[in-house]
C-alpha positions as a LaTeX table, in Angstrom:
\begin{tabular}{lrrr}
\hline
Residue & $x$ (\AA) & $y$ (\AA) & $z$ (\AA) \\
\hline
Met1 & 5.02 & 11.48 & 30.29 \\
His2 & 2.94 & 9.01 & 27.62 \\
Gly3 & $-0.63$ & 9.61 & 27.49 \\
Glu4 & $-3.05$ & 7.40 & 25.78 \\
Pro5 & $-2.46$ & 6.23 & 22.02 \\
Leu6 & $-4.49$ & 7.84 & 19.53 \\
Gln7 & $-6.44$ & 5.71 & 17.27 \\
Asn8 & $-5.33$ & 4.95 & 14.00 \\
Ala9 & $-2.00$ & 6.89 & 14.26 \\
Pro10 & 1.19 & 4.87 & 14.28 \\
Glu11 & 4.21 & 6.37 & 15.74 \\
Trp12 & 6.21 & 6.14 & 12.48 \\
Thr13 & 5.50 & 5.99 & 8.98 \\
Ala14 & 7.69 & 6.28 & 5.73 \\
Ser15 & 7.44 & 6.30 & 2.04 \\
Val16 & 10.29 & 6.05 & $-0.33$ \\
Gly17 & 9.91 & 6.06 & $-4.34$ \\
Gly18 & 11.25 & 6.15 & $-7.73$ \\
Glu19 & 10.66 & 6.53 & $-11.18$ \\
Tyr20 & 13.16 & 5.86 & $-14.11$ \\
Val21 & 12.31 & 6.95 & $-17.51$ \\
Phe22 & 13.92 & 5.56 & $-20.74$ \\
Pro23 & 13.49 & 5.46 & $-24.25$ \\
Val24 & 12.30 & 2.27 & $-25.78$ \\
Ala25 & 10.37 & 1.09 & $-29.20$ \\
Gly26 & 9.58 & 4.89 & $-30.64$ \\
Gly27 & 8.31 & 5.97 & $-27.03$ \\
Asp28 & 9.19 & 6.23 & $-23.41$ \\
Gly29 & 9.35 & 3.31 & $-20.94$ \\
Arg30 & 8.56 & 4.10 & $-17.30$ \\
Val31 & 9.60 & 1.95 & $-14.11$ \\
Asn32 & 8.03 & 3.30 & $-10.95$ \\
Leu33 & 8.76 & 1.42 & $-7.33$ \\
Gln34 & 7.13 & 2.65 & $-4.13$ \\
Tyr35 & 8.23 & 1.33 & $-0.59$ \\
Thr36 & 5.50 & 2.27 & 2.24 \\
Tyr37 & 6.18 & 1.44 & 6.06 \\
Gln38 & 3.45 & 1.81 & 8.93 \\
Asp39 & 4.37 & 1.31 & 12.46 \\
Glu40 & 1.81 & $-0.80$ & 15.09 \\
Lys41 & $-1.03$ & 1.09 & 15.66 \\
Leu42 & $-4.07$ & 0.93 & 17.95 \\
Leu43 & $-7.32$ & 0.99 & 15.52 \\
Ser44 & $-10.99$ & 1.49 & 16.80 \\
Ser45 & $-11.07$ & 0.36 & 20.04 \\
Ile46 & $-12.52$ & 1.85 & 23.17 \\
Glu47 & $-9.36$ & 0.36 & 25.57 \\
Asp48 & $-5.83$ & $-0.05$ & 24.30 \\
Val49 & $-5.67$ & $-3.81$ & 24.26 \\
Pro50 & $-3.41$ & $-6.27$ & 22.50 \\
Arg51 & $-6.21$ & $-7.81$ & 20.29 \\
Ala52 & $-7.07$ & $-4.16$ & 19.06 \\
Arg53 & $-3.61$ & $-3.18$ & 17.50 \\
Val54 & $-2.70$ & $-3.52$ & 14.00 \\
Gln55 & 0.79 & $-4.94$ & 13.61 \\
Ser56 & 3.32 & $-2.85$ & 11.61 \\
Met57 & 3.06 & $-2.91$ & 7.56 \\
Gln58 & 5.52 & $-2.96$ & 5.08 \\
Tyr59 & 4.40 & $-2.73$ & 1.30 \\
Leu60 & 6.02 & $-2.49$ & $-2.13$ \\
Asn61 & 4.26 & $-1.38$ & $-4.94$ \\
Gly62 & 5.28 & $-0.91$ & $-8.81$ \\
Asn63 & 4.46 & $-0.47$ & $-12.44$ \\
Ile64 & 5.87 & $-0.47$ & $-15.79$ \\
Asp65 & 4.46 & 1.59 & $-18.51$ \\
Trp66 & 4.99 & 2.49 & $-22.16$ \\
Lys67 & 3.81 & 5.44 & $-24.06$ \\
Pro68 & 4.35 & 6.01 & $-27.88$ \\
Ala69 & 5.77 & 9.08 & $-28.96$ \\
Ser70 & 2.39 & 10.31 & $-30.03$ \\
Gly71 & 1.81 & 10.15 & $-26.34$ \\
Ala72 & $-2.17$ & 9.04 & $-26.78$ \\
Leu73 & $-1.82$ & 5.65 & $-25.29$ \\
Thr74 & $-0.28$ & 3.99 & $-22.24$ \\
Val75 & 0.10 & 0.43 & $-21.70$ \\
Gly76 & 1.18 & $-1.05$ & $-18.36$ \\
Val77 & 1.68 & $-3.90$ & $-16.29$ \\
Trp78 & 1.38 & $-3.12$ & $-12.12$ \\
Gly79 & 1.80 & $-4.76$ & $-9.07$ \\
Arg80 & 0.67 & $-4.12$ & $-5.55$ \\
Asn81 & 1.91 & $-5.92$ & $-2.28$ \\
Ile82 & 4.59 & $-7.07$ & $-4.57$ \\
Leu83 & 6.41 & $-9.16$ & $-1.88$ \\
Asp84 & 3.10 & $-10.93$ & $-0.68$ \\
Lys85 & 3.08 & $-9.47$ & 2.65 \\
Arg86 & 0.31 & $-10.98$ & 4.85 \\
Tyr87 & $-1.31$ & $-8.46$ & 7.37 \\
Ile88 & $-4.60$ & $-7.60$ & 9.45 \\
Asn89 & $-5.88$ & $-4.40$ & 7.92 \\
Ser90 & $-8.44$ & $-3.51$ & 10.30 \\
Val91 & $-9.62$ & $-4.61$ & 14.10 \\
Leu92 & $-13.15$ & $-4.14$ & 15.43 \\
Asp93 & $-12.75$ & $-4.88$ & 19.03 \\
Leu94 & $-15.58$ & $-4.88$ & 21.41 \\
Pro95 & $-14.48$ & $-5.43$ & 24.60 \\
Gly96 & $-15.79$ & $-8.50$ & 26.62 \\
Thr97 & $-17.28$ & $-10.00$ & 23.70 \\
Leu98 & $-15.41$ & $-10.67$ & 20.33 \\
Gly99 & $-12.69$ & $-8.82$ & 17.85 \\
Leu100 & $-13.35$ & $-8.82$ & 14.25 \\
Thr101 & $-10.64$ & $-8.76$ & 11.93 \\
Gln102 & $-10.01$ & $-8.24$ & 7.74 \\
Tyr103 & $-6.85$ & $-8.99$ & 6.31 \\
Ala104 & $-4.91$ & $-6.54$ & 3.51 \\
Pro105 & $-5.33$ & $-7.70$ & 0.27 \\
Pro106 & $-2.40$ & $-10.10$ & $-0.63$ \\
Arg107 & $-0.24$ & $-9.55$ & $-4.06$ \\
Glu108 & $-2.26$ & $-8.29$ & $-6.57$ \\
Tyr109 & $-1.15$ & $-7.23$ & $-10.45$ \\
Gly110 & $-2.65$ & $-6.65$ & $-13.63$ \\
Leu111 & $-2.32$ & $-4.60$ & $-16.81$ \\
Ser112 & $-3.67$ & $-1.21$ & $-17.66$ \\
Phe113 & $-4.55$ & 0.60 & $-21.32$ \\
Ser114 & $-5.46$ & 4.15 & $-20.85$ \\
Tyr115 & $-6.01$ & 6.79 & $-24.46$ \\
Asn116 & $-6.12$ & 10.51 & $-23.99$ \\
Phe117 & $-8.25$ & 12.46 & $-26.81$ \\
\hline
\end{tabular}
């Protein structure tokens, strides 16, 4: 028997990641990738109606870092939503009136620097 769906609880979620470390330019290089899947879900609605559902999502995030042998400095390049998938991130459904949606961020990328004392 099937009951009512729970809010913000997809039936399936999965995540897999990998990291590769290698010597380069007197230090260590590091490549990290992570793939995440989340099934369709009902999000903050009084009733289970189609416009209150958020579609399934797939994201690929990654970064490339370099740390010299001294280990104090780390320099990196990162990316989120690398495949630039467009998804509705949240829905506020007010039955009989309106539904408000918010989209997830598009592809983002940047540089990072850190220094440990």
